[in-house]
N, C-alpha and C positions, 0 to 999 in steps of 0.2 A: 504493500499500499504505500502511495507517495503522500509525503507530507506537503501541506499547503501554508502559504502565508509566511514564508521565511524571511527573516530579517538579517541581512548581511551587514555587520557593524564593523566599519573601517575605522581603526583607531591607529593614531601615531602622530607625531609632532607636525606643526605647521610646515608645510612644503615637503613633506614625506612622499606625497604622491597619492593620498587617498581618493581625492575627487577624480584625478585622472584614471586611476584603476577602476573606480566605480562607473565612470562614463564608458570605458571600454566594456566592462561586464554588461552594463545596460544594453548596449548595441548587440551583443552576443546573445543575451537573453531574449531580447526582442525578436532576433532572427529565428530563435526556437519557438516563436508564438506566445511568449510569456508576457504577462502584464507587469510592468516594472516602473518604480517610482524611485527618485533619489531624493533623500532628505539631506541636505547639506548644512552643516553647522553655521557657516557664515550667513547663509540665506535666513535660517531660523533666527539667528542672532539680530539680524537687521530688522526683523519684525518687532524686536523687544528693545527699542532704541535706548532705553534707560539702563540697560544692564552694562556693567563694567566687566573687566577681566579679573576681577577679584575673586577669590576661591568660592565664596557663597554665591555669586552671580554665575560662575561657571557651573556649579553644581545645579542651580535653578534652571539654566538653559539646557543642560543635559537631561534633567528629569522632564522637561517639556517634550524634548526629542523622544525619550523613551515612551511617553504617553502617546504622541503622534505616531510612532512606529507601530505600537500595539493596536491603535485604532485602524490604521491603514493596512495592516498586514491581512486583515480580513477581506480587504477589497482587491488586493494585488498579489500575484504570484510571488513577487519579490519586492521588498523594500530595502534599498540600499542606502545605509547611513554613513555619511562621510563627516565625522566630527572627531576632534582630537580626544576627548574623553580622558583626560590625564589621570583621574584617580581610580584606583582598583575598586574602590567601594561603589562607584558609580557603575562600572562595567558589571560588578557582581549583581547590583541592583537591576540593571538591564537583563541580565541572564535569568534572574528570578522572576521578574515580571513578564518577560517574553516567553519563557521556558523553552520548549524544544524548538521554537521558531528562531532563536537567537543563534547566530554564527559570528564568533568573534574572529575578525581578520586583522592581525597586527601588522601594519605596514612599518617594517622594521628598517628605518632609515637613520643612519647616524647623524647627530645633530650638525656635525661639520658640513654634511652634504646639504641638509636643510638650510643652513646659513649661506652656503654658496648659491643655492637656488633663490631663496629669500623673495619669492614672487610678490609678496605684500609689503616688503620693506620693514616688516616688524623686527627682525633680529638686528638690522642695522641701527634702527632707532633705539632698541633696548641696549645694545651695546654701547651705544653713545650716551646712554642714561637719559634719553628724551622721553622714554615710556617705561612703565614698570608692569608687573604681572604678566610678562610674556612667558608663556609655558615653555619649559625647558632652560630658560635663561634665569628668571627670577626664583630663588629657592622656595618662596612662598607658594608657588605653583609649579613645583617639580612635576615632570611626567614620570609616572610610576608604570614601568613596563609590565605588560601582561605575563602572569605567571604560566597559565595554561591556555593559550588562545587555541582556537580550533584551526587557524591557519596563520602561518608566518610568511609574510611576503616581502622579499628582499629586492628593493628597487635598484640597489647597486649591481646586481647580478643579472636581472631580468628586465625586459621592457614591460610597459604597462600591458600591452597586449598579451604577452607571455604570462604575466601574473593574473589577468582575467582568466586566461585558460586554466591556470592552476585552480581558480576559484570555481570554474565550470566542473572540472575533474572532481573536486571536493563535494560539490552539489550532487553530482551523479552518484558518488560513492555513498552519500547519506541518503539517497533516493529522494531529493527534492526535484530531481529532473527525470 
């Protein structure tokens, strides 16, 4: 029997490649006839204009995304969540709430690579002391690497398409496809 309403939760530092991989996976799943939605952390955060990057606001934002993913997973074959989710406690909460639907995909990219990419300019500004609470730079919001993710995706070794293929193979192995 196939499972329905899977949520692939891409976690990793800013600039790690979460959204890029999710976009590739979205295309592959749609070609397989699946209904797919991406929940991007930046988009959700933009809706909550008053939220900062302090720990409490990060937690509130992530909890909003968990609730949305739960609601949407009943309407889509796959919900692809692309959000840093820096704290293990939040990923544990997502797994508890989403249950068997939850698939944790750790986009394991070293911080120096993320700093080189710095697509949003956050790291540059944080390292200059212009902004605080940048995950992975500011100790008050350190990124806590997953202990037992379902998938580990290495962006230094593989392209986004190859990593999306790894996701497809995992989903096939777990009978989601």
